[in-house]
MIDOSE-1310 file (N, C-alpha, C; in nm, 2 decimals, decimal comma, always signed):
residues 257
mnll	+9,54/+11,94/+11,14/+9,60/+11,86/+11,24/+9,50/+11,76/+11,31; +9,38/+11,81/+11,34/+9,28/+11,72/+11,40/+9,25/+11,61/+11,31; +9,24/+11,64/+11,18/+9,20/+11,53/+11,08/+9,30/+11,42/+11,08; +9,43/+11,46/+11,08/+9,54/+11,35/+11,08/+9,53/+11,27/+11,21
khsw	+9,51/+11,34/+11,32/+9,51/+11,28/+11,45/+9,39/+11,18/+11,46; +9,27/+11,23/+11,42/+9,15/+11,15/+11,43/+9,16/+11,03/+11,33; +9,22/+11,05/+11,21/+9,24/+10,95/+11,12/+9,33/+10,84/+11,17; +9,43/+10,88/+11,24/+9,52/+10,78/+11,31/+9,45/+10,70/+11,41
ymmm	+9,37/+10,77/+11,50/+9,30/+10,70/+11,60/+9,20/+10,60/+11,54; +9,13/+10,64/+11,44/+9,03/+10,55/+11,37/+9,10/+10,43/+11,31; +9,22/+10,46/+11,24/+9,29/+10,35/+11,18/+9,33/+10,25/+11,29; +9,38/+10,30/+11,41/+9,42/+10,21/+11,51/+9,31/+10,13/+11,57
rhqr	+9,19/+10,19/+11,57/+9,07/+10,12/+11,62/+9,05/+10,00/+11,53; +9,05/+10,02/+11,40/+9,03/+9,91/+11,30/+9,14/+9,80/+11,31; +9,27/+9,85/+11,33/+9,38/+9,75/+11,35/+9,36/+9,66/+11,47; +9,31/+9,72/+11,58/+9,29/+9,64/+11,70/+9,18/+9,54/+11,68
qllr	+9,07/+9,59/+11,61/+8,96/+9,50/+11,58/+9,01/+9,38/+11,50; +9,10/+9,40/+11,40/+9,15/+9,30/+11,32/+9,24/+9,20/+11,40; +9,32/+9,25/+11,49/+9,41/+9,17/+11,57/+9,34/+9,08/+11,67; +9,21/+9,12/+11,70/+9,13/+9,04/+11,79/+9,07/+8,92/+11,72
qpww	+9,09/+8,91/+11,59/+9,03/+8,80/+11,51/+9,14/+8,72/+11,44; +9,22/+8,64/+11,52/+9,33/+8,57/+11,45/+9,30/+8,48/+11,34; +9,18/+8,41/+11,36/+9,14/+8,32/+11,25/+9,10/+8,39/+11,12; +9,04/+8,51/+11,14/+9,01/+8,59/+11,02/+9,14/+8,63/+10,95
iafs	+9,24/+8,67/+11,02/+9,37/+8,70/+10,97/+9,43/+8,58/+10,89; +9,42/+8,46/+10,96/+9,48/+8,34/+10,90/+9,41/+8,31/+10,76; +9,28/+8,32/+10,76/+9,21/+8,28/+10,64/+9,23/+8,39/+10,53; +9,23/+8,51/+10,57/+9,25/+8,62/+10,47/+9,39/+8,61/+10,41
laqp	+9,49/+8,56/+10,48/+9,62/+8,55/+10,43/+9,63/+8,42/+10,35; +9,56/+8,31/+10,39/+9,57/+8,18/+10,32/+9,52/+8,19/+10,18; +9,41/+8,26/+10,16/+9,34/+8,26/+10,03/+9,44/+8,31/+9,92; +9,50/+8,42/+9,93/+9,60/+8,46/+9,82/+9,72/+8,37/+9,81
vvwl	+9,76/+8,31/+9,92/+9,87/+8,21/+9,91/+9,82/+8,09/+9,83; +9,70/+8,04/+9,85/+9,65/+7,93/+9,77/+9,64/+7,97/+9,62; +9,60/+8,10/+9,59/+9,60/+8,14/+9,45/+9,74/+8,13/+9,39; +9,83/+8,18/+9,46/+9,97/+8,19/+9,41/+10,03/+8,05/+9,39
vlfg	+10,01/+7,96/+9,48/+10,07/+7,83/+9,47/+9,99/+7,75/+9,37; +9,86/+7,74/+9,37/+9,78/+7,66/+9,28/+9,79/+7,71/+9,14; +9,77/+7,84/+9,12/+9,78/+7,90/+8,98/+9,92/+7,89/+8,93; +10,02/+7,91/+9,01/+10,16/+7,90/+8,97/+10,19/+7,76/+8,92
elfq	+10,14/+7,66/+8,99/+10,17/+7,52/+8,95/+10,08/+7,48/+8,83; +9,95/+7,52/+8,83/+9,86/+7,47/+8,73/+9,89/+7,53/+8,59; +9,93/+7,66/+8,58/+9,95/+7,73/+8,45/+10,10/+7,75/+8,42; +10,19/+7,68/+8,49/+10,33/+7,71/+8,47/+10,38/+7,69/+8,32
kvvg	+10,31/+7,60/+8,24/+10,36/+7,58/+8,11/+10,30/+7,67/+8,00; +10,21/+7,76/+8,05/+10,16/+7,86/+7,95/+10,26/+7,95/+7,89; +10,38/+7,97/+7,96/+10,48/+8,06/+7,91/+10,54/+8,00/+7,78; +10,51/+7,88/+7,75/+10,56/+7,82/+7,62/+10,47/+7,86/+7,50
lpgf	+10,35/+7,92/+7,53/+10,26/+7,97/+7,42/+10,33/+8,08/+7,34; +10,32/+8,07/+7,20/+10,37/+8,18/+7,12/+10,31/+8,32/+7,16; +10,39/+8,42/+7,18/+10,34/+8,55/+7,22/+10,32/+8,58/+7,36; +10,36/+8,48/+7,45/+10,34/+8,50/+7,59/+10,45/+8,60/+7,65
hats	+10,57/+8,59/+7,59/+10,68/+8,69/+7,62/+10,72/+8,68/+7,77; +10,73/+8,57/+7,83/+10,78/+8,55/+7,97/+10,84/+8,42/+7,98; +10,95/+8,41/+8,06/+11,02/+8,28/+8,08/+10,98/+8,21/+8,20; +10,92/+8,28/+8,30/+10,87/+8,21/+8,42/+10,73/+8,26/+8,46
yvdf	+10,64/+8,16/+8,47/+10,51/+8,20/+8,50/+10,49/+8,26/+8,65; +10,58/+8,21/+8,74/+10,57/+8,27/+8,87/+10,61/+8,41/+8,87; +10,72/+8,45/+8,80/+10,75/+8,59/+8,78/+10,63/+8,67/+8,73; +10,56/+8,62/+8,63/+10,45/+8,68/+8,57/+10,33/+8,69/+8,66
lvpg	+10,31/+8,59/+8,75/+10,19/+8,57/+8,83/+10,19/+8,66/+8,95; +10,31/+8,68/+9,02/+10,31/+8,75/+9,15/+10,24/+8,88/+9,14; +10,27/+8,97/+9,04/+10,20/+9,10/+9,04/+10,05/+9,08/+9,03; +10,01/+8,98/+8,95/+9,86/+8,96/+8,94/+9,80/+8,92/+9,06
vvtm	+9,86/+8,83/+9,14/+9,80/+8,78/+9,27/+9,81/+8,89/+9,37; +9,91/+8,97/+9,38/+9,92/+9,08/+9,47/+9,81/+9,18/+9,44; +9,78/+9,20/+9,31/+9,67/+9,30/+9,28/+9,54/+9,24/+9,31; +9,52/+9,11/+9,28/+9,39/+9,04/+9,30/+9,36/+9,04/+9,45
salf	+9,47/+9,02/+9,53/+9,45/+9,02/+9,68/+9,41/+9,15/+9,73; +9,47/+9,26/+9,68/+9,44/+9,39/+9,71/+9,29/+9,43/+9,68; +9,25/+9,38/+9,56/+9,12/+9,41/+9,51/+9,01/+9,34/+9,60; +9,03/+9,22/+9,63/+8,92/+9,14/+9,70/+8,92/+9,18/+9,85
sagw	+9,03/+9,21/+9,91/+9,03/+9,25/+10,05/+8,96/+9,39/+10,06; +8,98/+9,48/+9,96/+8,92/+9,61/+9,96/+8,77/+9,60/+9,94; +8,73/+9,50/+9,85/+8,59/+9,49/+9,82/+8,50/+9,46/+9,93; +8,55/+9,40/+10,04/+8,47/+9,37/+10,15/+8,48/+9,47/+10,26
sgmg	+8,55/+9,58/+10,24/+8,57/+9,68/+10,34/+8,44/+9,74/+10,39; +8,34/+9,75/+10,30/+8,21/+9,81/+10,34/+8,14/+9,73/+10,45; +8,17/+9,60/+10,46/+8,10/+9,52/+10,56/+8,12/+9,58/+10,70; +8,24/+9,63/+10,73/+8,27/+9,69/+10,86/+8,18/+9,81/+10,89
iimd	+8,16/+9,89/+10,79/+8,08/+10,01/+10,81/+7,93/+9,98/+10,83; +7,89/+9,87/+10,77/+7,75/+9,82/+10,79/+7,73/+9,77/+10,93; +7,83/+9,69/+10,98/+7,82/+9,64/+11,11/+7,82/+9,76/+11,22; +7,90/+9,86/+11,19/+7,90/+9,98/+11,28/+7,76/+10,05/+11,28
mdrg	+7,70/+10,05/+11,16/+7,57/+10,11/+11,16/+7,46/+10,03/+11,23; +7,47/+9,90/+11,21/+7,37/+9,81/+11,28/+7,39/+9,81/+11,43; +7,51/+9,82/+11,48/+7,54/+9,82/+11,62/+7,52/+9,95/+11,69; +7,49/+10,06/+11,61/+7,48/+10,19/+11,67/+7,61/+10,26/+11,69
vmdr	+7,72/+10,20/+11,65/+7,85/+10,26/+11,67/+7,86/+10,39/+11,59; +7,81/+10,39/+11,46/+7,82/+10,50/+11,38/+7,74/+10,62/+11,44; +7,63/+10,59/+11,50/+7,55/+10,70/+11,56/+7,63/+10,77/+11,67; +7,70/+10,69/+11,75/+7,78/+10,74/+11,85/+7,90/+10,83/+11,80
flvs	+7,95/+10,79/+11,69/+8,06/+10,87/+11,62/+8,00/+11,00/+11,58; +7,88/+11,00/+11,53/+7,82/+11,12/+11,47/+7,79/+11,23/+11,58; +7,78/+11,18/+11,71/+7,75/+11,28/+11,81/+7,88/+11,31/+11,89; +7,99/+11,25/+11,85/+8,12/+11,28/+11,91/+8,19/+11,39/+11,84
pvsr	+8,30/+11,44/+11,89/+8,38/+11,55/+11,82/+8,47/+11,49/+11,71; +8,47/+11,37/+11,68/+8,56/+11,31/+11,58/+8,53/+11,37/+11,45; +8,64/+11,39/+11,37/+8,62/+11,45/+11,23/+8,54/+11,35/+11,15; +8,45/+11,40/+11,07/+8,36/+11,32/+10,99/+8,45/+11,26/+10,88
vaii	+8,54/+11,33/+10,83/+8,63/+11,27/+10,72/+8,71/+11,16/+10,77; +8,76/+11,17/+10,90/+8,84/+11,07/+10,96/+8,77/+10,93/+10,98; +8,63/+10,94/+10,98/+8,56/+10,81/+11,00/+8,58/+10,73/+10,87; +8,59/+10,79/+10,76/+8,62/+10,72/+10,63/+8,77/+10,70/+10,61
sgrl	+8,85/+10,81/+10,63/+8,99/+10,80/+10,60/+9,06/+10,70/+10,69; +9,01/+10,69/+10,82/+9,07/+10,59/+10,90/+9,06/+10,45/+10,85; +8,94/+10,42/+10,79/+8,92/+10,29/+10,73/+9,01/+10,27/+10,61; +9,03/+10,37/+10,53/+9,11/+10,36/+10,41/+9,26/+10,34/+10,45
lhqa	+9,31/+10,41/+10,55/+9,44/+10,39/+10,60/+9,46/+10,25/+10,65; +9,37/+10,20/+10,73/+9,37/+10,06/+10,78/+9,38/+9,96/+10,66; +9,30/+9,99/+10,56/+9,30/+9,90/+10,44/+9,44/+9,91/+10,37; +9,50/+10,02/+10,36/+9,63/+10,04/+10,29/+9,74/+9,96/+10,37
ltni	+9,74/+9,98/+10,50/+9,84/+9,92/+10,59/+9,83/+9,76/+10,58; +9,70/+9,72/+10,59/+9,68/+9,57/+10,59/+9,72/+9,52/+10,46; +9,70/+9,59/+10,35/+9,73/+9,54/+10,21/+9,88/+9,54/+10,19; +9,95/+9,63/+10,25/+10,10/+9,63/+10,24/+10,16/+9,51/+10,30
vqsl	+10,11/+9,48/+10,42/+10,16/+9,36/+10,49/+10,13/+9,23/+10,41; +10,01/+9,22/+10,36/+9,97/+9,11/+10,28/+10,05/+9,09/+10,15; +10,07/+9,21/+10,09/+10,15/+9,21/+9,96/+10,29/+9,17/+9,99; +10,35/+9,21/+10,09/+10,49/+9,17/+10,13/+10,50/+9,02/+10,15
llig	+10,40/+8,97/+10,22/+10,41/+8,82/+10,24/+10,40/+8,75/+10,10; +10,31/+8,79/+10,01/+10,30/+8,73/+9,88/+10,43/+8,74/+9,80; +10,49/+8,86/+9,81/+10,61/+8,88/+9,73/+10,72/+8,79/+9,79; +10,73/+8,77/+9,92/+10,82/+8,68/+9,98/+10,80/+8,54/+9,94
lgll	+10,67/+8,50/+9,94/+10,64/+8,36/+9,90/+10,68/+8,34/+9,75; +10,66/+8,44/+9,67/+10,70/+8,43/+9,53/+10,85/+8,41/+9,52; +10,93/+8,47/+9,60/+11,07/+8,44/+9,60/+11,10/+8,30/+9,64; +11,03/+8,24/+9,74/+11,05/+8,11/+9,78/+11,01/+8,01/+9,66
mgar	+10,91/+8,05/+9,58/+10,87/+7,97/+9,47/+10,96/+7,98/+9,34; +11,06/+8,07/+9,35/+11,15/+8,09/+9,24/+11,14/+8,21/+9,16; +11,05/+8,31/+9,20/+11,03/+8,43/+9,13/+11,16/+8,52/+9,15; +11,19/+8,59/+9,05/+11,31/+8,68/+9,05/+11,26/+8,82/+9,00
yagg	+11,29/+8,92/+9,09/+11,24/+9,05/+9,06/+11,36/+9,14/+9,01; +11,37/+9,14/+8,88/+11,48/+9,21/+8,82/+11,48/+9,36/+8,84; +11,36/+9,41/+8,87/+11,35/+9,56/+8,90/+11,40/+9,59/+9,04; +11,44/+9,50/+9,12/+11,49/+9,52/+9,25/+11,40/+9,59/+9,35
vkgv	+11,46/+9,65/+9,45/+11,38/+9,71/+9,56/+11,28/+9,82/+9,50; +11,33/+9,90/+9,40/+11,25/+10,00/+9,34/+11,12/+9,94/+9,28; +11,14/+9,83/+9,20/+11,03/+9,76/+9,14/+10,93/+9,71/+9,24; +10,98/+9,65/+9,35/+10,89/+9,60/+9,45/+10,81/+9,71/+9,52
avll	+10,88/+9,83/+9,54/+10,81/+9,94/+9,60/+10,70/+9,99/+9,51; +10,73/+9,99/+9,38/+10,62/+10,04/+9,29/+10,51/+9,94/+9,29; +10,54/+9,81/+9,29/+10,43/+9,71/+9,30/+10,34/+9,73/+9,43; +10,41/+9,76/+9,54/+10,33/+9,79/+9,66/+10,24/+9,91/+9,65
lcav	+10,30/+10,01/+9,58/+10,22/+10,14/+9,56/+10,10/+10,11/+9,47; +10,13/+10,03/+9,37/+10,01/+9,99/+9,28/+9,90/+9,92/+9,35; +9,94/+9,83/+9,44/+9,84/+9,75/+9,52/+9,77/+9,85/+9,61; +9,84/+9,94/+9,67/+9,77/+10,04/+9,76/+9,67/+10,13/+9,68
llsv	+9,72/+10,17/+9,57/+9,64/+10,26/+9,48/+9,52/+10,19/+9,42; +9,52/+10,06/+9,43/+9,40/+9,99/+9,38/+9,31/+9,96/+9,50; +9,38/+9,92/+9,61/+9,30/+9,88/+9,73/+9,22/+10,00/+9,79; +9,28/+10,11/+9,80/+9,22/+10,23/+9,87/+9,09/+10,27/+9,79
pfaa	+9,10/+10,29/+9,66/+8,97/+10,34/+9,59/+8,86/+10,23/+9,60; +8,90/+10,11/+9,59/+8,79/+10,01/+9,59/+8,74/+9,99/+9,73; +8,82/+10,02/+9,84/+8,77/+10,02/+9,97/+8,67/+10,14/+9,99; +8,71/+10,25/+9,93/+8,62/+10,37/+9,94/+8,49/+10,34/+9,87
lsna	+8,49/+10,28/+9,75/+8,37/+10,24/+9,68/+8,29/+10,14/+9,76; +8,36/+10,05/+9,82/+8,28/+9,95/+9,91/+8,22/+10,02/+10,02; +8,29/+10,11/+10,09/+8,22/+10,19/+10,20/+8,11/+10,27/+10,15; +8,12/+10,33/+10,03/+8,01/+10,40/+9,97/+7,89/+10,31/+9,95
lglt	+7,91/+10,19/+9,90/+7,80/+10,10/+9,87/+7,74/+10,06/+10,01; +7,83/+10,04/+10,11/+7,77/+10,00/+10,24/+7,69/+10,11/+10,30; +7,73/+10,23/+10,28/+7,65/+10,35/+10,33/+7,52/+10,36/+10,26; +7,52/+10,32/+10,13/+7,40/+10,34/+10,05/+7,30/+10,22/+10,06
lrre	+7,36/+10,10/+10,05/+7,27/+9,98/+10,05/+7,23/+9,94/+10,20; +7,33/+9,95/+10,29/+7,30/+9,93/+10,43/+7,26/+9,78/+10,47; +7,28/+9,69/+10,38/+7,25/+9,55/+10,40/+7,37/+9,47/+10,36; +7,42/+9,38/+10,45/+7,53/+9,29/+10,42/+7,51/+9,21/+10,30
esli	+7,39/+9,15/+10,28/+7,36/+9,06/+10,17/+7,37/+9,14/+10,04; +7,32/+9,26/+10,04/+7,33/+9,34/+9,92/+7,47/+9,38/+9,88; +7,55/+9,41/+9,98/+7,69/+9,44/+9,95/+7,77/+9,32/+9,90; +7,74/+9,20/+9,96/+7,81/+9,08/+9,92/+7,77/+9,05/+9,77
gaan	+7,65/+9,07/+9,73/+7,61/+9,05/+9,59/+7,67/+9,15/+9,50; +7,68/+9,27/+9,54/+7,74/+9,37/+9,46/+7,89/+9,35/+9,44; +7,96/+9,31/+9,55/+8,10/+9,28/+9,54/+8,13/+9,17/+9,45; +8,06/+9,06/+9,46/+8,08/+8,94/+9,38/+8,05/+8,98/+9,23
fill	+7,95/+9,06/+9,21/+7,92/+9,10/+9,07/+8,03/+9,18/+9,01; +8,10/+9,26/+9,09/+8,20/+9,35/+9,03/+8,34/+9,30/+9,03; +8,38/+9,24/+9,14/+8,53/+9,21/+9,16/+8,58/+9,10/+9,06; +8,51/+8,99/+9,06/+8,56/+8,88/+8,97/+8,57/+8,91/+8,83
pltf	+8,47/+8,97/+8,77/+8,48/+9,02/+8,63/+8,60/+9,11/+8,60; +8,62/+9,21/+8,70/+8,73/+9,30/+8,68/+8,86/+9,23/+8,68; +8,87/+9,12/+8,76/+9,00/+9,05/+8,76/+9,03/+8,98/+8,63; +8,92/+8,92/+8,57/+8,94/+8,84/+8,45/+8,94/+8,93/+8,32
lspa	+8,90/+9,06/+8,34/+8,91/+9,16/+8,23/+9,05/+9,23/+8,25; +9,15/+9,16/+8,30/+9,28/+9,22/+8,31/+9,38/+9,11/+8,28; +9,51/+9,15/+8,26/+9,61/+9,05/+8,24/+9,67/+8,99/+8,37; +9,59/+8,98/+8,47/+9,64/+8,93/+8,60/+9,70/+8,79/+8,59
fmae	+9,64/+8,70/+8,50/+9,68/+8,56/+8,49/+9,72/+8,52/+8,35; +9,69/+8,61/+8,25/+9,72/+8,57/+8,11/+9,78/+8,69/+8,04; +9,88/+8,67/+7,96/+9,94/+8,78/+7,88/+9,84/+8,85/+7,80; +9,85/+8,99/+7,80/+9,75/+9,07/+7,73/+9,75/+9,03/+7,58
slmp	+9,86/+9,00/+7,52/+9,87/+8,97/+7,38/+9,79/+8,84/+7,34; +9,76/+8,76/+7,44/+9,68/+8,63/+7,41/+9,54/+8,64/+7,45; +9,49/+8,76/+7,50/+9,35/+8,77/+7,54/+9,27/+8,81/+7,42; +9,14/+8,77/+7,41/+9,06/+8,81/+7,30/+9,06/+8,97/+7,28
gwir	+9,03/+9,01/+7,16/+9,04/+9,15/+7,13/+8,95/+9,24/+7,21; +8,82/+9,19/+7,23/+8,73/+9,27/+7,31/+8,77/+9,29/+7,45; +8,83/+9,18/+7,51/+8,88/+9,19/+7,65/+9,00/+9,29/+7,65; +9,09/+9,29/+7,56/+9,20/+9,39/+7,55/+9,14/+9,53/+7,55
avsr	+9,04/+9,55/+7,47/+8,98/+9,68/+7,45/+8,92/+9,73/+7,58; +8,84/+9,64/+7,65/+8,78/+9,68/+7,78/+8,88/+9,70/+7,88; +8,99/+9,62/+7,88/+9,09/+9,63/+7,99/+9,16/+9,76/+8,00; +9,16/+9,83/+7,89/+9,23/+9,96/+7,89/+9,17/+10,06/+7,98
fnpv	+9,04/+10,04/+8,02/+8,97/+10,13/+8,11/+8,95/+10,06/+8,25; +9,02/+9,95/+8,27/+9,00/+9,87/+8,39/+9,11/+9,91/+8,49; +9,08/+9,96/+8,61/+9,19/+10,00/+8,71/+9,27/+9,88/+8,75; +9,21/+9,76/+8,75/+9,29/+9,64/+8,78/+9,40/+9,62/+8,68
nwsv	+9,37/+9,64/+8,55/+9,47/+9,64/+8,45/+9,59/+9,74/+8,47; +9,55/+9,86/+8,51/+9,65/+9,96/+8,53/+9,75/+9,92/+8,64; +9,69/+9,86/+8,75/+9,77/+9,82/+8,86/+9,86/+9,70/+8,83; +9,81/+9,60/+8,76/+9,89/+9,48/+8,72/+10,00/+9,52/+8,63
eagr	+9,97/+9,60/+8,52/+10,07/+9,63/+8,42/+10,18/+9,72/+8,48; +10,14/+9,82/+8,56/+10,24/+9,91/+8,62/+10,33/+9,83/+8,71; +10,28/+9,74/+8,80/+10,36/+9,67/+8,89/+10,45/+9,57/+8,81; +10,39/+9,50/+8,71/+10,47/+9,40/+8,64/+10,58/+9,47/+8,56
talq	+10,55/+9,58/+8,50/+10,65/+9,65/+8,42/+10,77/+9,70/+8,51; +10,73/+9,75/+8,63/+10,83/+9,80/+8,72/+10,93/+9,69/+8,77; +10,88/+9,57/+8,77/+10,97/+9,46/+8,82/+11,06/+9,40/+8,71; +11,05/+9,45/+8,59/+11,14/+9,41/+8,48/+11,27/+9,47/+8,49
gqpd	+11,37/+9,41/+8,42/+11,51/+9,46/+8,43/+11,52/+9,60/+8,38; +11,45/+9,63/+8,27/+11,46/+9,77/+8,21/+11,32/+9,82/+8,20; +11,26/+9,87/+8,31/+11,12/+9,92/+8,30/+11,09/+10,03/+8,21; +10,97/+10,03/+8,15/+10,93/+10,15/+8,08/+10,86/+10,25/+8,17
wpav	+10,95/+10,33/+8,23/+10,90/+10,42/+8,34/+10,79/+10,52/+8,29; +10,79/+10,57/+8,17/+10,68/+10,66/+8,13/+10,54/+10,58/+8,13; +10,54/+10,46/+8,09/+10,42/+10,38/+8,09/+10,38/+10,35/+8,24; +10,47/+10,32/+8,32/+10,44/+10,30/+8,46/+10,38/+10,42/+8,53
larl	+10,44/+10,54/+8,50/+10,39/+10,66/+8,56/+10,26/+10,70/+8,51; +10,23/+10,67/+8,38/+10,10/+10,70/+8,32/+9,99/+10,62/+8,39; +10,02/+10,49/+8,42/+9,92/+10,41/+8,48/+9,90/+10,45/+8,63; +10,01/+10,48/+8,69/+10,00/+10,53/+8,83/+9,92/+10,66/+8,84
gclv	+9,93/+10,75/+8,74/+9,85/+10,87/+8,74/+9,70/+10,84/+8,72; +9,67/+10,73/+8,64/+9,53/+10,69/+8,63/+9,48/+10,64/+8,76; +9,56/+10,56/+8,83/+9,52/+10,51/+8,96/+9,50/+10,62/+9,07; +9,58/+10,72/+9,06/+9,57/+10,83/+9,16/+9,44/+10,91/+9,13
aftl	+9,41/+10,93/+9,00/+9,28/+10,99/+8,96/+9,16/+10,91/+9,01; +9,17/+10,78/+8,99/+9,06/+10,69/+9,03/+9,05/+10,69/+9,18; +9,16/+10,70/+9,26/+9,15/+10,71/+9,40/+9,08/+10,84/+9,45; +9,11/+10,95/+9,38/+9,05/+11,08/+9,42/+8,90/+11,07/+9,39
fsgw	+8,86/+11,02/+9,27/+8,72/+11,01/+9,24/+8,65/+10,92/+9,34; +8,71/+10,80/+9,37/+8,64/+10,71/+9,47/+8,62/+10,77/+9,60; +8,73/+10,85/+9,65/+8,72/+10,92/+9,78/+8,61/+11,02/+9,78; +8,59/+11,09/+9,67/+8,48/+11,19/+9,65/+8,35/+11,12/+9,66
latr	+8,33/+11,00/+9,60/+8,20/+10,93/+9,60/+8,18/+10,88/+9,75; +8,28/+10,83/+9,81/+8,26/+10,78/+9,95/+8,22/+10,90/+10,04; +8,28/+11,02/+10,02/+8,24/+11,13/+10,10/+8,10/+11,17/+10,08; +8,06/+11,17/+9,95/+7,92/+11,21/+9,92/+7,82/+11,11/+9,98
afrs	+7,86/+10,98/+9,98/+7,77/+10,88/+10,04/+7,76/+10,89/+10,19; +7,87/+10,93/+10,25/+7,87/+10,95/+10,40/+7,78/+11,07/+10,43; +7,79/+11,18/+10,36/+7,71/+11,30/+10,38/+7,56/+11,27/+10,36; +7,53/+11,18/+10,27/+7,39/+11,14/+10,25/+7,34/+11,06/+10,37
yqrs	+7,43/+10,97/+10,42/+7,39/+10,89/+10,54/+7,37/+10,99/+10,66; +7,46/+11,09/+10,67/+7,44/+11,18/+10,79/+7,30/+11,25/+10,78; +7,26/+11,29/+10,66/+7,13/+11,36/+10,65/+7,02/+11,27/+10,68; +7,03/+11,14/+10,66/+6,92/+11,04/+10,69/+6,93/+10,98/+10,83
a	+7,04/+11,00/+10,90/+7,05/+10,94/+11,03/+6,97/+11,01/+11,13
């Protein structure tokens, strides 16, 4: 019970910090909107390529942009924990009665909530641009779940890197090195059937691919639910593994503090 209560308090702390930065909220929302609008207009004719198997590029693109937005917002999560360490906030937490697990889980809950709001805005913008979600409310709910199950583990990994590297510059370099290649090693913007063979082979082990494909399949008129559930299972396993790594990194930090 204390863990849940402390996680809630920590999550609300991060939410209040975010709400005190209206310009940060505006810019963080504007970037995925730009991706959706520009990519949707720039590549709208690629659906005419043989083997693309889609009639509307906006329909195809929305799950990719929702996933990419979840990935990049989670990738910077570790910046907050570095700032807490630099300002001595983390040391004060360690001498307080707050649950040690809640220090990490509160950040992950904050990331999940923020990502849900951001994803809903992108899905709504997709509707305004002409996207049609044949999977209905159930398909949209699965897409949101996919985004959360991608955002939370990458936020955990980002926090683990922050606790290990302890330098903002190092985390920025690591995030840029990892996130963009993972995006392009997935069918976020291009049909898997049209990707080079080696990229298709690598993408099978890419969590971004699992999230995009599960969300995109769930939005179809007749989803392949076994395939969706299989990818969701992979995302859950990845989330558990990432949470374990973040916990180990935090314990290592505690020993060195």
